Each structure stands twice: as C-alpha cells, then as structure tokens.
ROLUM-756376 format. One record per atom (N, C-alpha, C): residue in three letters; x, y, z. Coordinates in steps of 0.1 Angstrom, whole numbers, plus 5000, padded with zeros to 4 digits. Each point is the difference from the previous one (the first is absolute). Layout:
N
ALAXYZ/...
***
This chain:
304
MET576952293411/MET498750055005/MET500250065014/SER499450125003/SER500050065012/SER498650025005/PHE499950015013/PHE498750025007/PHE500050135008/SER498850065002/SER499950135008/SER499749975014/ALA500550075009/ALA499749985014/ALA498550035002/ARG499449925008/ARG498650005003/ARG499650115010/PRO499050094998/PRO499650105009/PRO499649945013/HIS500250075012/HIS499549965012/HIS498850085004/HIS499149935006/HIS498750065004/HIS499749965015/GLU499350085007/GLU499549965013/GLU498549984998/TRP499449875002/TRP498649974996/TRP499350005014/ASN499150105002/ASN499250015012/ASN498849914999/LEU499949915010/LEU498949905001/LEU499150055010/ARG499149925005/ARG499050035010/ARG500650045013/SER501049915005/SER500650025013/SER501450015000/ARG500749984989/ARG501550004999/ARG500450044986/SER501250004997/SER500650034987/SER501049904996/LEU500149994987/LEU501049914994/LEU501050084991/THR501249975000/THR501050064991/THR500049924987/LEU499850064990/LEU500049934986/LEU501250054992/GLY500649904993/GLY501150044992/GLY501349955005/ALA500250005013/ALA501349965006/ALA500249854997/ARG498949925001/ARG499949864996/ARG498649974995/THR500049904992/THR498749964994/THR499149935010/LEU498850045002/LEU499149945009/LEU499249894992/VAL499749895007/VAL499349894994/VAL498650005006/MET499050004992/MET498649995004/MET499549864997/GLY499649925010/GLY499549874997/GLY498550004998/VAL499649934989/VAL498649994995/VAL499349895009/LEU498850045005/LEU499149915008/LEU498750014993/ASN499649904992/ASN498650014994/ASN499149905008/VAL499050075006/VAL499049915008/VAL498750004990/THR500349934989/THR499149994990/THR499849864994/PRO498949964994/PRO499949874994/PRO500550004985/ASP500250124994/ASP500150004986/ASP501250094995/SER501050035008/SER501250074995/SER500849914991/PHE500650064990/PHE500649924989/PHE501149915005/SER500750045010/SER501249925004/SER499849915012/ASP499250055010/ASP499849925012/ASP498650005005/GLY499150014991/GLY498650005005/GLY499649885008/GLY499450035011/GLY499549895009/GLY501149955009/GLN501250034999/GLN501049945009/GLN499950065014/TYR499650135001/TYR500150075013/TYR498650065003/LEU499049934995/LEU498650055003/LEU499749975014/ALA500449895005/ALA499849975014/ALA500850085009/PRO499450075010/PRO500850115008/PRO501249955006/GLU500049885005/GLU501249945007/GLU501149984990/LYS499749964988/LYS501149994990/LYS500550144995/ALA499150094999/ALA500450134997/ALA501050075010/VAL499749985013/VAL500850065010/VAL501349935001/ALA500049864999/ALA501349934999/ALA500850044988/ARG499550034989/ARG500750044988/ARG500650145002/ALA499350095006/ALA500550135003/ALA501250005010/LEU499849925010/LEU501249985010/LEU501249944993/THR499849904992/THR501149954992/THR500750114992/MET499250074992/MET500750114992/MET500750105008/LEU499550035011/LEU500750105009/LEU501449935005/GLU499949875003/GLU501349935004/GLU501050004988/GLU499449994988/GLU500950004988/GLU500650144996/GLY499550105007/GLY500650134997/GLY499050104994/ALA498749974999/ALA499150104995/ALA500050125009/ASP500050124994/ASP499950125007/ASP498550055002/ILE499249964991/ILE498650035000/ILE499149884995/ILE498949985006/ILE499149894996/ILE498850074994/ASP499749974987/ASP498950064993/ASP498949904999/ILE498850035007/ILE499049905000/ILE498850054992/GLY499549924991/GLY498950034991/GLY498949895000/GLY498750055000/GLY498949915000/GLY499250004987/GLU500550064990/GLU499349994986/GLU501049984989/SER499849914992/SER500949974989/SER499750114989/THR501050034993/THR499850084988/THR500449924987/ARG499949875001/ARG500349914989/ARG498950014989/PRO500450054988/PRO499050024990/PRO499349884995/GLY498750004999/GLY499249904994/GLY499749885009/LYS500749985010/LYS499849885009/LYS499850035014/ARG499750125004/ARG499850035013/ARG498550015003/SER499749985013/SER498650015004/SER499750135006/PRO498950064998/PRO499750145006/PRO500049995015/VAL500550105006/VAL500150005015/VAL499450125005/THR499150005011/THR499450115005/THR501050065011/ALA499850135004/ALA500850065010/ALA500049915013/HIS498849955003/HIS499949925013/HIS500849874999/GLN500049934988/GLN500849884998/GLN501550045001/GLU500450104994/GLU501450045001/GLU500450035014/GLN499250065007/GLN500450045014/GLN500049875009/GLN499049914997/GLN500049875008/GLN501349924998/ARG500650014987/ARG501249934997/ARG501250055007/VAL500150145000/VAL501250065004/VAL500150045014/LEU498950055006/LEU500250075013/LEU500549915012/GLY499349885001/GLY500449915010/GLY501549954998/VAL500449984988/VAL501349954997/VAL501050115004/LEU499850124996/LEU501050115003/LEU500150025015/GLU498949995006/GLU499950025016/GLU500949895006/SER499949884994/SER500749885006/SER501550024997/ILE500450054989/ILE501450024996/ILE500650105010/LEU499350115002/LEU500550105009/LEU500049955014/ALA499149935005/ALA500049945013/ALA501349915002/ALA500349924989/ALA501149925001/ALA501450074998/SER500050114992/SER501250074998/SER499650155000/PRO500050065012/PRO499450145001/PRO500950104992/GLU501249984997/GLU500950094993/GLU499949994985/ALA499249904995/ALA499949974986/ALA499450124993/ILE500450034988/ILE499550114992/ILE499049934990/VAL498750035001/VAL499049934992/VAL499450114991/SER499749964987/SER499450084990/SER498749934996/VAL499050074997/VAL498849944995/VAL499850044985/ASP499849904992/ASP499950014986/ASP498550014997/THR499550124998/THR498550034998/THR499950134992/TYR498950014993/TYR499650124994/TYR498850065006/ARG499549945011/ARG498850045007/ARG500350085012/ALA499450125001/ALA500350095011/ALA499549945014/GLU498949935000/GLU499549955013/GLU500949895004/THR500549924991/THR501049895005/THR501350065004/ALA500450114993/ALA501250065005/ALA499950065014/ARG498850065003/ARG499850065013/ARG500049905011/LEU499449884998/LEU499949905009/LEU501349945002/ALA500849984990/ALA501349945001/ALA501050095007/ILE499950124998/ILE500950105007/ILE499650005015/ALA498749995003/ALA499650005014/ALA500549875007/ALA500249894992/ALA500549885006/ALA501549995000/GLY500750114996/GLY501550015002/GLY500849994987/VAL499450004989/VAL500750014987/VAL500750134998/GLU501150014994/GLU500850124999/GLU499950064986/ILE499649924990/ILE500150044985/ILE498749964993/VAL499550094992/VAL498949964990/VAL500649994987/ASN499949884993/ASN500549984987/ASN498849994990/ASP499850104993/ASP498850024991/ASP500449974985/VAL499749884995/VAL500349974986/VAL499450094990/SER498950075004/SER499350084990/SER500650155000/GLY500950035010/GLY500550135001/GLY498950105003/PHE499149975008/PHE498850085005/PHE498950014989/LEU500049924989/LEU499050024990/LEU498849925002/TRP500049905007/TRP498849915000/TRP499150025013/ASP500450095009/ASP499250045012/ASP500350155002/THR499050084996/THR500250155001/THR500250055014/ASN499849925010/ASN500250035014/ASN501549975005/MET500749934992/MET501249945005/MET501050115003/ALA500250104992/ALA501050115001/ALA499850075014/ALA498750055002/ALA499850075012/ALA500149915012/THR499649874999/THR500249915011/THR501449985004/CYS500949984990/CYS501449985003/CYS500650135007/ALA499550124996/ALA500550125005/ALA499650015015/GLN498849955003/GLN499550005014/GLN500749905008/LEU500449894994/LEU500649895007/LEU501550035004/SER500650094993/SER501450045001/SER500949875001/CYS499849924989/CYS500849874998/CYS501050024989/GLY500849904998/GLY500749984988/GLY499149964988/VAL500350044988/VAL499249984989/VAL500849944988/ILE499649904993/ILE500649964987/ILE499050024990/LEU500350084990/LEU499150024989/LEU500549934987/MET499249914996/MET500449924987/MET499450054988/HIS500749994989/HIS499450044987/HIS499349874994/THR498850024996/THR499349894993/THR499450064988/ARG499949934989/ARG499550044988/ARG498649924998/GLY498950065004/GLY498849944999/GLY499849905012/ARG498949935000/ARG499749905010/ARG500449864995/PRO500249915010/PRO500449864995/PRO499249944989/ASP498650015000/ASP499249934990/ASP500150084987/GLU500750114999/GLU500250084988/GLU501349974993/TRP500949945008/TRP501450004995/TRP500249934987/ALA499349894998/ALA500149924988/ALA499750074987/THR499150105002/THR499550074988/THR500650154998/LEU500950035009/LEU500650134999/LEU500950014987/PRO500050114994/PRO500950024987/PRO501449995005/PRO500949944992/PRO501449985004/PRO500750145000/LEU501150005008/LEU500850125000/LEU501349974993/ALA500450104993/ALA501349994993/ALA501150015012/PRO501249944998/PRO501050005011/PRO500350145004/ALA500150104992/ALA500450135004/ALA498850075007/GLU498849954999/GLU498950065007/GLU499949975015/VAL500549885004/VAL499749955013/VAL500550095011/ALA501250025001/ALA500650075011/ALA499450155001/PRO500050074989/PRO499450135001/PRO498550005005/LEU499249904996/LEU498649995005/LEU500049985015/VAL500849915004/VAL500149965015/VAL500550125008/TYR501050074994/TYR500650125007/TYR498950115002/ARG499350024989/ARG499050115000/ARG498949975009/GLU499549875000/GLU498849975008/GLU500449985014/LEU501249955003/LEU500450005014/LEU500250145007/ALA500550094991/ALA500150145005/ALA498650055003/GLU499049964992/GLU498650055003/GLU499549945013/ARG500349875002/ARG499549935012/ARG500750065013/ALA501350044999/ALA500750065011/ALA499450145002/ALA499650074989/ALA499550135002/ALA498649995007/THR499349904997/THR498749985006/THR500249985016/ALA501049925003/ALA500349985014/ALA500450135007/LEU500850084994/LEU500550125007/LEU498850095001/THR499150014990/THR498950095001/THR499049965012/ALA499949875002/ALA499249945010/ALA500550035014/GLY501350045001/GLY500650035013/GLY501049905005/ILE500449914991/ILE501049895003/ILE501450064998/PRO500850015010/PRO501450064998/PRO500849914990/ARG500950054992/ARG500749924991/ARG500949905007/GLU500450025013/GLU500849915008/GLU499349885003/ARG498749994997/ARG499349885003/ARG499849914988/LEU500550054988/LEU499649944988/LEU501249914994/VAL499649884995/VAL500849924991/VAL499249974987/LEU500850004989/LEU499349984987/LEU500449864994/ASP499149934994/ASP500249874994/ASP499550014986/PRO500849974990/PRO499650014986/PRO499049894995/GLY499849915008/GLY499049904997/GLY500349904989/PHE501149935001/PHE500349894990/PHE498849914999/GLY499649974988/GLY499049904997/GLY498550065001/PHE499950125006/PHE498750055002/PHE499650094988/GLY499549934990/GLY499650074987/GLY501250024990/LYS501249955004/LYS501150004991/LYS500149854995/ILE500049984988/ILE499949874994/ILE501349954994/GLY500449885005/GLY501249944994/GLY501350085000/THR500650034988/THR501250075000/THR499950155004/ALA498850055001/ALA499950145005/ALA500650015014/ASN500049895008/ASN500650005013/ASN501550014999/TYR500649944990/TYR501450024999/TYR500450144995/ALA499250064992/ALA500350144997/ALA499850095012/LEU499149975009/LEU499950075013/LEU501249985009/LEU500549885000/LEU501149975009/LEU501350064994/ALA500150004986/ALA501250064994/ALA500150155003/ASP498850065002/ASP500150155002/ASP499650035015/PHE500149905009/PHE499650025014/PHE500850125006/SER501250024997/SER500850115006/SER499450134997/GLU499350014989/GLU499350144997/GLU499050035011/LEU499449905006/LEU499050035010/LEU500650065013/VAL501349985002/VAL500650055012/VAL499950165001/SER500050064988/SER499950155000/SER498650055004/LEU499149915002/LEU498750045006/LEU500250055014/GLY501149965006/GLY500350065013/GLY499449925012/TYR499549884998/TYR499449925010/TYR500849865000/PRO500049935012/PRO500649875000/PRO499149914992/LEU500649894994/LEU499349924991/LEU500049855004/LEU498949944998/LEU499949855003/LEU499849934986/ALA500649885000/ALA499949924988/ALA499449865005/GLY499049964993/GLY499449875003/GLY499849924987/MET500949904998/MET499949924988/MET500049855003/SER499849975013/SER500249865005/SER499049914993/ARG500649904993/ARG499349884994/ARG499050054989/LYS500250124995/LYS498950054990/LYS500249934986/GLY498850004993/GLY499949934988/GLY501050044989/PHE500350125000/PHE500950064989/PHE501449935001/LEU500449975012/LEU501249935003/LEU499949864995/ALA498949935002/ALA499849864996/ALA500149994985/ALA499550104993/ALA500050004985/ALA501450004995/SER500950075006/SER501450014996/SER500749885003/VAL499849945012/VAL500649885004/VAL499649884990/GLU498849994998/GLU499449904991/GLU500650004986/ALA500050134995/ALA500650024986/ALA501549954999/ARG500750025012/ARG501449964999/ARG500149855003/THR499349955009/THR500249865004/THR499149904994/GLY498950034995/GLY499049914993/GLY499249935011/GLU500150045013/GLU499349935011/GLU499150105007/ASP498949945004/ASP499050095008/ASP500750055012/ALA499750145003/ALA500550065012/ALA498850045008/THR499749905009/THR498950025009/THR500450115010/ALA498950055007/ALA500250125009/ALA501249975010/LYS500049885006/LYS501049975010/LYS501349974995/SER500149984986/SER501449984994/SER500650124994/ARG499550125004/ARG500550124994/ARG500950085009/LEU500649935010/LEU500950075010/LEU501250074993/HIS500749924992/HIS501350064994/HIS499650124991/ALA498949984992/ALA499650124992/ALA499650125009/THR499349985010/THR499750115010/THR501250075005/ILE501049925005/ILE501250055005/ILE500750094990/ALA500049954987/ALA500750084990/ALA499350134998/ALA498750004999/ALA499250124998/ALA500150105011/HIS499949955013/HIS500250085011/HIS501450075002/THR501049924997/THR501350055001/THR500250124990/ALA499549984988/ALA500050114990/ALA499350125005/ALA498949985007/ALA499250125005/ALA500850075011/ILE500649925009/ILE500750065011/ILE501250094994/LEU500749944990/LEU501250074995/LEU499550134992/ALA498750004996/ALA499450114993/ALA499350115010/GLY500049965013/GLY499550105009/GLY498949955010/ALA499549884999/ALA498949955009/ALA500650005015/SER499250055009/SER500349995014/SER499449895007/ILE498849944994/ILE499349895007/ILE499749904988/ILE500149875003/ILE499549904991/ILE498949925008/ARG499049964992/ARG498949935006/ARG500049864994/VAL500249905010/VAL500349864995/VAL499249905008/HIS499949884993/HIS499549885007/HIS501149925007/ASP501250004995/ASP501149925005/ASP501050095006/VAL499950015014/VAL500750115007/VAL501549985001/ARG500449885004/ARG501549985003/ARG500850024987/PRO499649944989/PRO500850024987/PRO500050154997/ALA498950075002/ALA500050154997/ALA501050085009/VAL500049965013/VAL500950075009/VAL501449984996/GLU500449884995/GLU501349974995/GLU500450084988/ALA499050004990/ALA500350074988/ALA500150165003/ALA499150045008/ALA500050155003/ALA501450035007/ALA500549925009/ALA501350025006/ALA501150034990/ILE500049924989/ILE501050014990/ILE499850134992/ALA498850024996/ALA499750124992/ALA500250135008/ASP499849995013/ASP500350125009/ASP501550025001/GLU500849905000/GLU501450025000/GLU500550064987/ILE499449974989/ILE500450064988/ILE499750155000/LEU498850045006/LEU499750145001/LEU500850075010/HIS500449945011/HIS500950065009/HIS501450024994/ALA500449924991/ALA501350024993/ALA500050134991/VAL498850044996/VAL499950124992/VAL500550125008/ASN499849995013/ASN500450125009/ASN501450005003/VAL500749884998/VAL501450005005/VAL501049984988/ILE499549974989/ILE500949994988/ILE499950134992/PRO501150074998/PRO499950124992/PRO499549974986/GLN499050084996/GLN499449984987/GLN500950074989/ALA500049934988/ALA500950054990/ALA499450134994/LYS500950094998/LYS499550134994/LYS499849994985/GLU499150084995/GLU499750004986/GLU501250064992/
***
C-alpha cells in the first residue's frame, strides 16, 4: 500500500495563520453543555471548562473548539442564542486570559454568537451546518475576517433517524458535491478560500456503515482543493463496530482505540486536522501517521 503526500495550505485566521499539511493539527473538544453524548455536564461549570481547556493545551492541542449547544439527536434540549452565549463567552474569555496565545474556535451555527465570540478573541468559526441554519452566517463570517470551518450535514439532528439510507457508493459523491456548494457560498459571500477548512461531517446524517464508506473515500475530498478536518471522536458508528467484534458495550469513553484507528486512517487519506476528546493519544497517533506521510516525500515511488 502507498499513500499520497498531503497538500500544504496556509489557513488565515482572525489575527494569525496556521500552516496545514506539514503536520496534523489536533483540535480539542470542549463541550460546555449538559447533554452532549460523550461528556455532557462534565464541563458545564465555567471553572471546570477552563481547567479542561488548559489541560488540553498542555497535552498538545493546537486548537480548542468550544461549543454551547449539543447536536445529539433525540436527547438534546433546545438552546436559545442567549443560553449558548452565556455558556461559551465567559469561558472562552477566561481561557484566553490564562493562555493569550491559545487558538480558540467557537462551534456555533448562529451568526450573532459567532460575532460575539470573535469580538472576545476567538480565531475560528466552526459551523456544523455549513451556513445552512442561519442565513446571516456567511455574510457575518466575511465581515469578521476569521478562519471558518464548514461542515457537511445531511438534515438536522432530529431528522437523522428517519433519513433514507445511502448506498455506499452514494456517500462520498454526495458529500463532495454539497461541500463544494458550501464552499462556493462562502466565496460568493466574500470569504477568501484561504480562510476555509472543510469537514465531511462524520455521523451528521450519515448512518452506521455510511460513515465507513465516507472514510474509505476520504482521499477523494482532497481534490476539492481545501484543507480537510476529520471528527470521529467517540462516535456511535465506531461503538457499533467494536461491540460487534467484542460482544461488549462500547461506552463513549471506552472508544479511544477505535477513535485513534479512524483518525489515523483519515490522516493517511489527507486530513490536516483531527477533532478529538482525548488529546494526548491523538497527538501521539498523529505523530506516527505524519511520519508515514513524510516518508512519501523521501522514498522514491515505484514506477508503473
């Protein structure tokens, strides 16, 4: 088996830039919510959230991604924009006060939350809807001149259980086409392509083995011409596979090894960023995957 060298990109954020592709960046997940599937309630208290963020930075996280609303289907509580902002703004301000050089991302689909977060020092807006759930978001991000992550989602969380299944061969082409549309919307709104990262949205409207079909064809998304983020940390489709093999329940916190396997595959297929709950193991796995990709550049490839 051989791997392809990963493209390098310069990602322009609000006040600085990051080089993507030379090594994998690790984004640490910080959910300040009571109902997230993996760690709901653990970091709802601001002091616990700040301490968790600082720990992830010490463990090697390159970015802290803070979110105040769960997208957990069926079991989440509705959140107003005001509630979301109350949860995240004070926490991110405290993180940046304690670690001024930290790069913080806000996980929101609301334009007003994005605006307030950027004013508080956030560098990146991570929109799980890809600008679909708030019609003001694209123009707002253009005005804010920040880094942007656009994720592909198929429907809304409460619709996922009833979506028609996708055949394996349908998954990657659908994600490719619709991510291209999302990127085009961003460009039309005036967001330069150097500010964009794309995320295929594992688990977001892709049910069960459809996620493996997407991962198997992940390298096809590289040809979109944008840096890619992969977020599979602790997700349910991983648990189903582990449980089928072991016969034991794979709770969210016991899915570390499955997460590492999935993210390593994504890195080798072209992901420049991985979004994780367990930072230190991800940093170590990324170091090995990166060395494999570096070897692509120094070992002569066999001719046809």
